[in-house]
TORBATI-523371 format. One line per 3 residues: number of its first residue (from 1); their letters; for each residue x, y, z of N, C-alpha, C. Coordinates in steps of 0.1 Angstrom, whole numbers, plus 5000, padded with zeros to 4 digits. Example, Ala and Ser with C-alpha at 12.3 -4.5 7.8 and 13.67 -1.06 7.14 Angstrom:
residues 2
1	as	5132/4943/5078/5123/4955/5078/5132/4967/5078  5128/4978/5071/5137/4989/5071/5129/5000/5079
//
This chain:
residues 424
1	msa	3733/6964/4089/3736/6982/4090/3752/6989/4091  3756/6997/4088/3769/7002/4090/3768/7009/4100  3776/7017/4111/3775/7018/4124/3772/7038/4119
4	vgq	3767/7045/4130/3765/7051/4127/3778/7068/4122  3772/7072/4112/3784/7077/4102/3794/7073/4091  3791/7060/4092/3798/7053/4087/3792/7053/4070
7	ttv	3803/7061/4060/3800/7063/4049/3810/7051/4039  3822/7044/4044/3834/7039/4035/3823/7029/4032  3828/7026/4016/3822/7010/4008/3835/7002/4005
10	aap	3832/6992/4003/3843/6979/4008/3852/6987/3993  3862/6988/3991/3869/6989/3983/3872/6981/3975  3877/6987/3956/3876/6974/3950/3887/6964/3943
13	stg	3881/6956/3939/3891/6941/3944/3907/6945/3937  3919/6943/3944/3927/6944/3934/3934/6928/3933  3925/6917/3938/3935/6910/3938/3938/6898/3924
16	pgv	3941/6884/3925/3937/6876/3916/3929/6876/3900  3916/6881/3902/3905/6878/3893/3900/6866/3898  3889/6869/3892/3878/6855/3892/3891/6842/3881
19	lsw	3884/6833/3894/3892/6815/3891/3881/6806/3883  3885/6800/3875/3874/6787/3879/3878/6776/3890  3863/6769/3889/3861/6760/3901/3869/6752/3904
22	aqa	3879/6746/3890/3888/6737/3894/3900/6745/3896  3903/6757/3898/3917/6765/3899/3917/6770/3914  3902/6774/3915/3901/6779/3931/3902/6769/3941
25	rea	3896/6754/3936/3899/6748/3949/3912/6744/3944  3923/6738/3936/3936/6740/3937/3942/6749/3945  3942/6762/3939/3945/6773/3948/3946/6775/3965
28	arr	3932/6768/3968/3930/6765/3986/3942/6755/3988  3938/6746/3981/3947/6732/3985/3965/6737/3982  3969/6745/3971/3983/6746/3974/3986/6757/3986
31	agl	3977/6764/3995/3978/6776/4003/3982/6767/4016  3976/6754/4014/3975/6747/4029/3988/6738/4027  3996/6737/4016/4002/6725/4014/4013/6723/4025
34	rpl	4023/6734/4029/4030/6730/4043/4019/6727/4056  4019/6710/4056/4010/6708/4070/4016/6717/4084  4009/6715/4095/4008/6721/4105/4017/6708/4109
37	pav	4028/6713/4123/4035/6706/4132/4028/6690/4137  4038/6679/4142/4034/6666/4143/4030/6672/4158  4019/6660/4165/4022/6661/4178/4015/6642/4180
40	glp	4023/6639/4192/4022/6626/4195/4014/6625/4209  4002/6619/4206/3992/6619/4207/3986/6600/4216  3981/6598/4227/3974/6585/4230/3964/6584/4224
43	lae	3961/6571/4221/3953/6563/4207/3940/6574/4207  3931/6572/4218/3919/6577/4220/3919/6594/4218  3926/6600/4219/3928/6612/4219/3936/6614/4198
46	alg	3938/6608/4189/3940/6609/4179/3929/6605/4170  3919/6602/4174/3909/6599/4167/3905/6610/4157  3905/6613/4145/3902/6621/4134/3909/6632/4134
49	rtl	3920/6629/4133/3933/6634/4127/3940/6621/4120  3949/6631/4112/3959/6627/4102/3972/6623/4105  3976/6611/4100/3987/6603/4104/4003/6616/4099
52	aep	4012/6621/4105/4018/6625/4105/4036/6623/4099  4033/6605/4103/4044/6594/4098/4037/6584/4093  4043/6576/4080/4037/6559/4083/4035/6554/4094
55	lta	4020/6546/4096/4022/6536/4105/4025/6523/4102  4035/6523/4113/4045/6511/4110/4043/6498/4123  4050/6485/4116/4045/6479/4129/4052/6478/4138
58	ltd	4049/6474/4150/4059/6476/4158/4064/6458/4165  4055/6448/4155/4055/6437/4160/4053/6426/4143  4056/6416/4146/4044/6407/4132/4033/6406/4143
61	lpa	4024/6408/4130/4011/6401/4135/4004/6393/4128  4001/6380/4131/4002/6380/4148/4012/6377/4151  4017/6380/4163/4033/6377/4167/4035/6362/4174
64	fdt	4026/6355/4169/4031/6339/4171/4020/6332/4157  4022/6318/4157/4014/6312/4154/4001/6309/4160  3989/6310/4155/3976/6310/4167/3965/6300/4160
67	sam	3959/6295/4167/3948/6288/4162/3935/6297/4157  3929/6296/4149/3919/6303/4138/3905/6304/4150  3904/6286/4152/3893/6281/4158/3891/6273/4171
70	dgw	3881/6271/4177/3883/6261/4191/3884/6247/4182  3889/6240/4194/3895/6227/4188/3904/6219/4192  3912/6210/4183/3928/6208/4188/3933/6210/4178
73	ava	3952/6217/4183/3964/6215/4180/3969/6201/4176  3969/6199/4161/3972/6184/4165/3990/6183/4152  3997/6173/4159/4005/6171/4150/4005/6155/4143
76	gpg	4009/6159/4132/4006/6148/4120/3997/6142/4113  3994/6128/4111/3981/6122/4108/3972/6114/4117  3961/6113/4118/3955/6110/4126/3952/6095/4127
79	pwr	3946/6090/4137/3941/6097/4153/3949/6098/4157  3950/6111/4167/3954/6114/4178/3956/6114/4194  3963/6111/4199/3962/6111/4216/3966/6123/4221
82	vag	3950/6130/4227/3950/6141/4235/3955/6139/4246  3962/6152/4246/3969/6151/4263/3972/6170/4265  3959/6176/4274/3964/6190/4279/3956/6197/4271
85	rvl	3958/6208/4276/3947/6221/4269/3957/6230/4267  3955/6242/4259/3960/6255/4255/3948/6266/4254  3950/6280/4264/3938/6287/4263/3948/6299/4257
88	agr	3938/6310/4251/3946/6323/4250/3950/6329/4262  3959/6335/4261/3969/6339/4271/3978/6336/4277  3981/6322/4274/3994/6311/4279/4006/6311/4272
91	aas	4014/6309/4277/4026/6302/4270/4025/6292/4260  4031/6291/4251/4026/6279/4244/4035/6264/4253  4028/6257/4251/4034/6243/4257/4046/6235/4248
94	apl	4046/6224/4257/4055/6219/4252/4057/6211/4237  4063/6208/4232/4064/6206/4215/4052/6195/4213  4046/6191/4203/4036/6178/4201/4047/6171/4190
97	adg	4043/6156/4198/4052/6147/4189/4036/6144/4177  4045/6138/4166/4034/6130/4157/4024/6124/4167  4011/6121/4160/4004/6117/4169/3998/6117/4180
100	aav	4003/6132/4185/3998/6140/4200/3988/6154/4194  3982/6154/4204/3969/6167/4203/3968/6175/4214  3967/6184/4214/3958/6191/4232/3951/6200/4225
103	eia	3939/6198/4236/3926/6211/4230/3935/6224/4230  3924/6230/4225/3929/6246/4220/3921/6258/4221  3921/6271/4225/3909/6277/4221/3911/6291/4210
106	tga	3904/6296/4205/3905/6302/4196/3918/6314/4199  3923/6318/4191/3936/6330/4194/3949/6323/4204  3944/6314/4207/3954/6306/4215/3970/6305/4206
109	qlp	3980/6301/4217/3996/6301/4210/3997/6284/4202  4003/6285/4192/4001/6267/4190/4014/6264/4190  4014/6251/4196/4022/6246/4210/4034/6239/4192
112	pga	4048/6241/4196/4058/6239/4187/4050/6225/4181  4056/6219/4174/4053/6209/4163/4038/6207/4160  4030/6212/4164/4018/6215/4156/4013/6216/4140
115	tav	4007/6211/4134/4009/6211/4120/3996/6214/4111  3984/6217/4121/3969/6218/4118/3965/6222/4132  3948/6224/4130/3938/6224/4136/3927/6219/4135
118	lrr	3918/6208/4142/3911/6199/4140/3898/6212/4145  3890/6218/4139/3878/6222/4143/3866/6214/4159  3863/6219/4163/3855/6213/4170/3846/6203/4170
121	ehg	3840/6212/4161/3831/6205/4152/3830/6189/4143  3844/6189/4141/3847/6179/4134/3857/6167/4143  3856/6166/4150/3864/6162/4156/3854/6152/4169
124	rtd	3860/6138/4175/3855/6128/4181/3864/6123/4186  3862/6124/4199/3874/6115/4207/3864/6101/4210  3874/6094/4214/3871/6076/4217/3877/6077/4230
127	gtl	3877/6080/4239/3887/6073/4252/3894/6086/4251  3910/6081/4248/3917/6091/4249/3923/6095/4237  3915/6086/4222/3917/6089/4210/3908/6106/4207
130	lhd	3915/6107/4198/3908/6118/4185/3909/6117/4171  3892/6116/4163/3894/6116/4152/3887/6124/4143  3893/6126/4136/3888/6133/4125/3876/6124/4116
133	cgh	3862/6137/4118/3851/6132/4115/3848/6139/4101  3858/6151/4099/3853/6158/4089/3850/6152/4076  3844/6161/4066/3840/6155/4052/3851/6155/4040
136	qsl	3857/6165/4047/3874/6170/4040/3887/6163/4048  3896/6159/4045/3907/6155/4048/3912/6167/4057  3921/6167/4066/3927/6180/4075/3942/6179/4065
139	ttg	3945/6189/4061/3957/6202/4057/3968/6207/4063  3976/6204/4063/3984/6209/4071/3981/6221/4071  3983/6231/4078/3986/6248/4085/3972/6249/4081
142	qdv	3959/6240/4082/3944/6246/4082/3939/6248/4095  3931/6262/4097/3926/6268/4106/3936/6273/4114  3951/6276/4113/3960/6281/4116/3963/6293/4112
145	rpr	3967/6308/4119/3969/6319/4119/3985/6317/4119  3989/6319/4108/4004/6315/4112/4012/6333/4114  4024/6332/4118/4032/6341/4126/4031/6350/4112
148	gqe	4026/6366/4116/4034/6376/4105/4024/6376/4092  4011/6369/4093/4001/6365/4083/3995/6380/4078  3995/6391/4088/3990/6404/4084/4000/6414/4080
151	crr	4014/6412/4088/4021/6422/4087/4039/6420/4097  4045/6421/4093/4059/6415/4093/4061/6434/4104  4072/6427/4115/4074/6443/4125/4083/6451/4113
154	gea	4080/6463/4114/4087/6473/4105/4081/6478/4094  4071/6470/4094/4062/6470/4082/4052/6481/4081  4052/6490/4067/4047/6502/4065/4032/6495/4062
157	llp	4023/6499/4074/4009/6495/4075/4002/6509/4062  4002/6520/4069/3997/6530/4062/4002/6545/4063  3999/6549/4049/4007/6563/4047/4008/6572/4059
160	gga	4016/6580/4060/4012/6592/4061/4003/6604/4054  3991/6611/4061/3988/6618/4055/3969/6612/4057  3970/6596/4061/3956/6587/4063/3948/6595/4077
163	lvg	3938/6593/4074/3928/6599/4085/3928/6589/4095  3926/6592/4107/3927/6583/4117/3915/6581/4122  3907/6572/4119/3891/6567/4121/3895/6556/4133
166	pav	3881/6549/4138/3884/6534/4148/3891/6528/4144  3887/6522/4127/3899/6513/4124/3914/6513/4127  3917/6524/4125/3930/6530/4122/3935/6520/4134
169	lgl	3925/6533/4150/3928/6532/4164/3935/6514/4166  3919/6504/4161/3923/6493/4163/3938/6487/4158  3940/6489/4148/3951/6486/4138/3964/6489/4149
172	aaa	3965/6502/4149/3976/6505/4153/3977/6501/4170  3968/6501/4181/3971/6491/4189/3975/6477/4189  3970/6473/4178/3969/6454/4175/3987/6452/4171
175	cgh	3994/6463/4163/4005/6460/4165/4010/6471/4173  4008/6472/4186/4017/6476/4197/4023/6489/4196  4012/6497/4195/4015/6517/4191/4006/6517/4208
178	drl	4010/6524/4212/4003/6533/4224/3998/6547/4219  4007/6555/4212/4005/6570/4207/4006/6567/4193  4003/6585/4187/4005/6582/4174/4012/6595/4169
181	avr	4021/6596/4164/4024/6612/4153/4015/6618/4148  4003/6627/4151/3993/6632/4140/3996/6645/4141  3990/6652/4127/3991/6666/4130/3985/6674/4137
184	rrp	3990/6685/4144/3976/6696/4150/3967/6698/4138  3953/6700/4149/3945/6704/4140/3944/6721/4140  3939/6722/4125/3942/6740/4127/3933/6742/4133
187	vve	3937/6753/4140/3926/6763/4148/3914/6774/4138  3905/6773/4138/3893/6778/4129/3888/6786/4134  3883/6800/4132/3875/6812/4141/3867/6814/4133
190	llv	3853/6815/4133/3842/6820/4123/3838/6833/4129  3837/6841/4122/3830/6853/4123/3821/6859/4114  3807/6856/4119/3793/6859/4113/3790/6876/4110
193	lgd	3790/6878/4100/3788/6893/4099/3775/6896/4097  3772/6907/4096/3759/6911/4093/3748/6916/4106  3742/6927/4104/3733/6933/4117/3718/6928/4115
196	ell	3715/6920/4108/3703/6915/4103/3702/6902/4108  3710/6892/4114/3711/6883/4120/3707/6880/4136  3699/6868/4136/3697/6865/4150/3698/6856/4153
199	asg	3706/6851/4169/3713/6840/4171/3701/6831/4176  3688/6835/4178/3677/6827/4185/3662/6834/4185  3652/6829/4182/3638/6831/4181/3635/6833/4166
202	vpg	3620/6839/4165/3612/6835/4153/3620/6856/4148  3625/6853/4131/3628/6862/4126/3615/6876/4125  3617/6887/4130/3611/6899/4126/3612/6907/4115
205	pgl	3603/6917/4112/3609/6923/4099/3621/6928/4099  3629/6928/4088/3640/6935/4084/3653/6921/4088  3649/6914/4097/3657/6903/4106/3655/6887/4100
208	vrd	3669/6882/4098/3667/6866/4096/3678/6858/4107  3671/6845/4109/3678/6834/4116/3695/6836/4112  3703/6832/4118/3715/6830/4117/3715/6813/4112
211	alg	3715/6812/4101/3716/6797/4099/3733/6788/4097  3741/6797/4091/3754/6791/4089/3770/6793/4105  3759/6794/4118/3764/6795/4130/3762/6789/4132
214	pll	3752/6777/4134/3747/6763/4139/3756/6750/4124  3755/6757/4111/3759/6746/4101/3771/6742/4100  3782/6754/4097/3793/6751/4098/3806/6748/4108
217	ppw	3803/6753/4121/3813/6744/4130/3812/6730/4132  3804/6724/4128/3805/6707/4131/3813/6702/4117  3809/6710/4109/3816/6706/4092/3826/6706/4094
220	lra	3832/6722/4099/3847/6720/4100/3853/6715/4109  3845/6706/4116/3850/6700/4130/3855/6685/4124  3847/6680/4114/3845/6669/4113/3857/6673/4098
223	aga	3857/6683/4090/3866/6682/4082/3886/6685/4090  3888/6683/4100/3896/6683/4109/3903/6697/4119  3892/6705/4121/3894/6719/4124/3896/6717/4139
226	eva	3897/6726/4147/3896/6731/4160/3887/6740/4160  3878/6746/4160/3869/6755/4160/3871/6761/4176  3876/6770/4174/3878/6778/4188/3874/6789/4188
229	evr	3860/6796/4182/3853/6804/4183/3844/6806/4174  3830/6815/4174/3819/6816/4166/3814/6827/4173  3818/6839/4166/3815/6853/4173/3808/6861/4159
232	svr	3796/6869/4163/3794/6879/4154/3797/6889/4158  3802/6895/4140/3807/6910/4140/3795/6919/4136  3792/6931/4138/3780/6941/4129/3783/6944/4121
235	ddf	3776/6952/4113/3784/6958/4097/3789/6970/4104  3801/6973/4104/3811/6979/4109/3825/6975/4109  3833/6985/4099/3847/6984/4091/3857/6983/4100
238	gll	3855/6987/4118/3864/6994/4121/3865/6976/4133  3851/6972/4133/3852/6963/4140/3855/6951/4135  3854/6947/4121/3856/6939/4112/3871/6940/4109
241	rda	3882/6953/4109/3896/6952/4109/3901/6951/4121  3895/6949/4131/3901/6948/4142/3900/6932/4151  3888/6927/4145/3889/6913/4145/3897/6907/4137
244	lrh	3901/6911/4127/3910/6899/4118/3923/6908/4124  3929/6921/4126/3940/6922/4132/3945/6912/4144  3939/6911/4151/3938/6903/4166/3936/6890/4166
247	sta	3929/6881/4159/3927/6870/4154/3940/6863/4153  3940/6849/4167/3954/6844/4163/3951/6828/4157  3943/6829/4152/3935/6814/4143/3947/6813/4131
250	div	3945/6800/4131/3954/6792/4120/3948/6796/4105  3936/6798/4106/3922/6799/4094/3911/6808/4101  3907/6817/4099/3892/6827/4097/3885/6825/4088
253	vtt	3873/6819/4091/3861/6816/4078/3851/6830/4079  3848/6837/4076/3840/6850/4077/3828/6844/4068  3813/6849/4073/3804/6847/4064/3797/6863/4061
256	ggt	3795/6864/4047/3789/6876/4042/3803/6885/4044  3798/6899/4035/3805/6909/4033/3816/6906/4019  3813/6896/4011/3825/6893/4003/3827/6904/3989
259	aag	3813/6907/3986/3809/6914/3975/3814/6927/3978  3805/6936/3969/3807/6951/3968/3795/6960/3971  3790/6954/3982/3780/6962/3987/3782/6974/3999
262	pvd	3771/6981/4002/3772/6992/4013/3779/6994/4021  3777/6980/4029/3784/6976/4039/3792/6961/4037  3796/6959/4027/3803/6943/4025/3824/6951/4029
265	flh	3827/6956/4039/3837/6959/4041/3851/6951/4041  3849/6936/4037/3861/6922/4039/3870/6928/4027  3872/6935/4017/3885/6939/4008/3889/6946/4018
268	ral	3887/6957/4020/3891/6966/4025/3895/6966/4041  3890/6957/4049/3893/6953/4066/3904/6943/4057  3910/6933/4049/3917/6925/4045/3931/6932/4037
271	aea	3927/6942/4035/3942/6953/4029/3946/6963/4037  3938/6965/4048/3943/6972/4059/3947/6967/4069  3940/6947/4073/3949/6937/4080/3968/6933/4072
274	gar	3969/6942/4061/3981/6933/4057/3978/6923/4047  3967/6918/4048/3967/6905/4039/3968/6905/4024  3968/6892/4017/3973/6889/4001/3962/6882/4000
277	llv	3955/6888/3990/3943/6878/3986/3947/6869/3974  3942/6856/3975/3947/6844/3967/3937/6843/3957  3926/6841/3960/3914/6837/3953/3901/6849/3957
280	dgv	3896/6857/3944/3888/6869/3948/3880/6867/3934  3869/6859/3937/3856/6854/3930/3859/6841/3920  3850/6831/3926/3853/6818/3916/3838/6821/3904
283	avr	3840/6813/3895/3830/6813/3884/3824/6797/3886  3816/6801/3900/3809/6786/3906/3792/6796/3909  3784/6785/3909/3771/6793/3913/3762/6779/3922
286	pgh	3757/6781/3930/3758/6800/3942/3776/6799/3942  3776/6811/3947/3789/6812/3956/3801/6821/3950  3792/6826/3938/3806/6837/3929/3814/6842/3938
289	pml	3808/6851/3949/3821/6857/3954/3824/6855/3967  3833/6840/3970/3837/6835/3978/3851/6843/3976  3864/6843/3987/3871/6843/3985/3882/6841/3992
292	lae	3897/6838/3992/3908/6832/3999/3921/6840/3999  3924/6843/4011/3930/6855/4017/3948/6848/4030  3957/6850/4024/3968/6851/4031/3968/6864/4037
295	lps	3969/6855/4050/3968/6870/4063/3985/6868/4069  3991/6880/4075/4001/6884/4084/4006/6875/4094  4017/6871/4095/4020/6863/4111/4011/6866/4120
298	agp	4007/6862/4131/4001/6867/4146/4005/6874/4155  4018/6867/4150/4028/6878/4163/4036/6867/4173  4048/6871/4181/4050/6865/4194/4037/6856/4205
301	ars	4028/6861/4199/4016/6854/4208/4018/6841/4210  4016/6838/4197/4013/6827/4193/4027/6814/4192  4036/6826/4197/4050/6811/4193/4059/6810/4205
304	glp	4056/6821/4214/4068/6819/4224/4081/6816/4224  4085/6826/4209/4095/6830/4206/4099/6844/4203  4108/6853/4204/4106/6864/4202/4102/6865/4189
307	ggg	4097/6877/4183/4094/6885/4175/4087/6873/4168  4084/6863/4173/4069/6859/4166/4077/6846/4154  4087/6841/4154/4093/6834/4144/4095/6841/4132
310	pag	4098/6832/4121/4096/6839/4107/4089/6847/4101  4095/6857/4092/4083/6867/4091/4070/6861/4079  4058/6859/4086/4048/6857/4077/4041/6843/4078
313	lpg	4048/6840/4093/4043/6823/4096/4036/6829/4112  4031/6820/4114/4022/6822/4126/4030/6819/4138  4037/6824/4143/4043/6819/4157/4054/6811/4152
316	glp	4059/6807/4144/4075/6800/4137/4065/6791/4129  4054/6788/4127/4048/6776/4121/4046/6776/4108  4050/6763/4101/4049/6762/4085/4038/6768/4083
319	ggr	4035/6769/4068/4023/6769/4065/4014/6783/4064  4015/6792/4071/4011/6808/4072/3995/6805/4078  3989/6817/4078/3976/6819/4085/3969/6821/4072
322	hlv	3954/6814/4072/3944/6825/4057/3934/6826/4062  3926/6835/4055/3909/6836/4057/3902/6833/4048  3894/6822/4046/3881/6820/4038/3869/6827/4041
325	glp	3868/6836/4026/3856/6849/4028/3845/6840/4021  3832/6836/4028/3822/6832/4024/3810/6837/4019  3803/6838/4011/3790/6844/4013/3777/6845/4019
328	gnp	3772/6855/4021/3762/6853/4033/3753/6844/4032  3742/6840/4017/3734/6838/4015/3740/6819/4020  3731/6814/4027/3736/6797/4029/3740/6785/4020
331	laa	3735/6786/4005/3734/6775/4002/3749/6779/3993  3748/6795/3991/3762/6799/3988/3775/6797/3996  3775/6800/4009/3782/6797/4016/3793/6777/4015
334	vag	3779/6773/4014/3782/6756/4013/3793/6755/4005  3788/6766/3989/3795/6763/3979/3810/6769/3983  3811/6779/3986/3824/6779/3993/3830/6772/4002
337	tvt	3823/6768/4012/3831/6757/4022/3836/6746/4012  3829/6740/4004/3832/6728/3997/3843/6733/3985  3843/6747/3982/3852/6751/3971/3868/6756/3976
340	lal	3863/6764/3989/3881/6766/3993/3885/6765/4009  3874/6762/4019/3876/6758/4030/3879/6745/4035  3874/6737/4030/3879/6719/4028/3893/6720/4024
343	pll	3895/6720/4013/3908/6716/4002/3919/6724/4017  3914/6736/4020/3925/6742/4025/3927/6737/4043  3917/6736/4047/3919/6729/4059/3924/6709/4055
346	har	3922/6708/4049/3928/6690/4045/3939/6690/4045  3946/6702/4032/3960/6700/4032/3965/6707/4042  3963/6716/4051/3966/6721/4063/3968/6712/4074
349	sgr	3959/6701/4079/3959/6689/4082/3971/6680/4081  3973/6678/4068/3978/6668/4063/3974/6657/4056  3954/6658/4057/3953/6645/4051/3958/6645/4031
352	sav	3955/6632/4033/3959/6627/4013/3948/6631/4004  3951/6637/3992/3942/6642/3988/3933/6628/3981  3919/6631/3982/3912/6620/3977/3907/6618/3966
355	tpa	3908/6609/3961/3901/6606/3945/3887/6613/3945  3882/6614/3932/3870/6626/3933/3859/6612/3928  3847/6611/3935/3841/6602/3933/3827/6609/3922
358	lap	3829/6600/3914/3819/6599/3902/3809/6597/3900  3795/6597/3895/3785/6592/3894/3777/6592/3882  3767/6584/3874/3762/6590/3865/3747/6596/3872
361	tav	3743/6607/3862/3729/6612/3863/3722/6602/3857  3705/6603/3859/3696/6594/3862/3689/6608/3848  3689/6621/3850/3682/6628/3843/3694/6637/3842
364	glp	3689/6642/3832/3698/6656/3827/3698/6669/3839  3709/6672/3842/3710/6683/3851/3712/6698/3850  3702/6707/3845/3705/6723/3850/3718/6727/3855
367	ghp	3725/6733/3837/3738/6741/3846/3732/6761/3841  3747/6763/3845/3747/6777/3846/3753/6784/3830  3753/6789/3824/3756/6792/3809/3769/6788/3811
370	vdt	3780/6797/3818/3795/6799/3811/3800/6795/3827  3791/6787/3839/3797/6788/3851/3796/6771/3857  3805/6771/3865/3802/6756/3874/3790/6755/3879
373	rll	3784/6744/3887/3767/6745/3892/3773/6736/3902  3772/6741/3913/3769/6731/3927/3755/6726/3933  3750/6716/3927/3736/6713/3930/3736/6705/3941
376	pvr	3726/6704/3945/3722/6692/3958/3714/6680/3950  3718/6668/3953/3712/6656/3946/3711/6647/3956  3702/6635/3953/3704/6620/3957/3704/6612/3947
379	rta	3709/6601/3951/3714/6592/3946/3700/6579/3943  3699/6578/3933/3689/6566/3931/3695/6552/3923  3690/6544/3920/3694/6529/3912/3701/6531/3900
382	dgv	3691/6543/3893/3697/6551/3880/3701/6560/3876  3712/6565/3892/3720/6573/3889/3715/6585/3900  3722/6596/3899/3720/6608/3906/3708/6616/3900
385	vpl	3700/6622/3910/3690/6633/3905/3687/6647/3914  3684/6653/3908/3685/6672/3916/3674/6669/3927  3679/6679/3936/3668/6683/3942/3661/6696/3941
388	afd	3645/6700/3945/3641/6712/3947/3648/6717/3955  3646/6733/3956/3647/6744/3969/3662/6747/3964  3675/6752/3955/3685/6748/3954/3688/6761/3952
391	gpa	3683/6774/3952/3683/6788/3950/3696/6789/3965  3706/6801/3961/3716/6809/3969/3710/6807/3985  3697/6810/3989/3692/6816/4002/3687/6798/4010
394	mlr	3686/6789/4002/3682/6781/4006/3686/6770/4011  3683/6761/4024/3687/6748/4024/3681/6739/4026  3667/6739/4018/3657/6731/4019/3664/6721/4011
397	gla	3666/6722/3999/3672/6709/3996/3685/6707/3994  3694/6713/4001/3708/6706/4009/3704/6697/4016  3688/6702/4027/3690/6693/4042/3686/6677/4037
400	rae	3685/6674/4025/3677/6664/4022/3691/6656/4012  3695/6660/4006/3706/6659/3993/3720/6651/4003  3722/6642/3995/3735/6626/3996/3744/6635/3995
403	ala	3744/6651/3985/3754/6651/3977/3758/6666/3968  3769/6671/3968/3769/6682/3957/3772/6673/3946  3764/6676/3933/3772/6676/3917/3775/6683/3914
406	vvp	3788/6684/3909/3792/6693/3902/3790/6697/3889  3783/6702/3883/3774/6704/3872/3784/6716/3859  3789/6710/3853/3800/6718/3845/3789/6729/3834
409	pgg	3796/6740/3831/3790/6750/3826/3778/6744/3813  3764/6747/3810/3759/6745/3800/3752/6733/3806  3752/6725/3817/3744/6716/3822/3753/6698/3820
412	aaa	3748/6690/3826/3753/6672/3824/3740/6665/3819  3744/6658/3807/3731/6655/3802/3728/6637/3809  3716/6633/3809/3718/6621/3815/3727/6610/3811
415	gep	3731/6605/3818/3739/6595/3819/3751/6601/3820  3755/6613/3819/3768/6615/3818/3774/6615/3834  3790/6610/3838/3791/6613/3849/3793/6631/3856
418	vel	3792/6630/3864/3795/6638/3873/3804/6635/3884  3812/6647/3891/3815/6643/3901/3807/6650/3915  3811/6640/3928/3804/6645/3935/3807/6647/3952
421	lea	3801/6660/3957/3813/6664/3964/3803/6662/3980  3810/6656/3989/3799/6653/4007/3791/6663/4007  3781/6664/4008/3769/6671/4018/3773/6677/4032
424	p	3771/6688/4039/3775/6683/4052/3765/6681/4059
//
């Protein structure tokens, strides 16, 4: 409800007009094209961020010829005279002459002159002589990992914009890195709007539980955000305007208030906060009344610089600040998140664009006559199938969904490929 005596309604939109779903996603991506600055972090702290520059090898990998098996390093044709042992972590032993062998462990450095490794299960010792009992003759280089087999020093292994997952951390460590140059995480503030929302307990008459406060933060974090605050804001124009004015987040995400109802104040609050609308409505169901706006600079408090840095930039940082206004209905808000919030977050984080995932439909998918529809679906052996409980205010279908199918206007026939978006 509005505050006592508050009769002002949301101002009519003067924004860019309703965009198609594809246009809206591209607008969100372009809004964040200048990513946030790079920071150098220890490997463990870089997890989940994106590389700010290509990952290059600081050494050959392997850095020396190594044994791929437990057995014997041998020189020339057998039988071989065995003398000594080489273990992993030890410097290379003396060179091997033809007809000589040395016992070797997996990962140990091959001695100079070694031509192959004879696996333990293929070797038989007869006194001091070693014989090859394998079913095939030993070939030069067999079971040897040659120096530089995986990469050479200075070689680019991954491009800037790659997501840093566990495998990337392992690769970085293997080729000599202790720290990585990654993008700073976009700081997100989530404002949950509405007098009718409960944070706990069973809803009563006229009240509903807030589903988006629990749903959105972990999803936004997985998309690269640092969610600094989740705050409830009553249906009061002044409170919303001040919340926007005083926010220092890179991205503000709001839920509710995007339409033109009696307490939908978001458009007017944005205008008074000096924001510029980039997207004001999208031809998609659910989620039609979503919006994207560019916010003015957060001022000197964020920059530590006199005047707060260049005009329109937060604290002198490139890329500006933005607000994503999501509808209040849960599934509609999810549609707004995949349409506007995630492309913006990924761009601000410097993540590389991902090729859309396509899958055939097992049955016809119902669509909207003129708008794109985002439909919760599951994958089967025959293709994707729609799920029930897909209304704008529902989450039951989404909770069982493996993806959201992008259904074109008019629907998709059985067997037709559709784009799939990752479900939260």
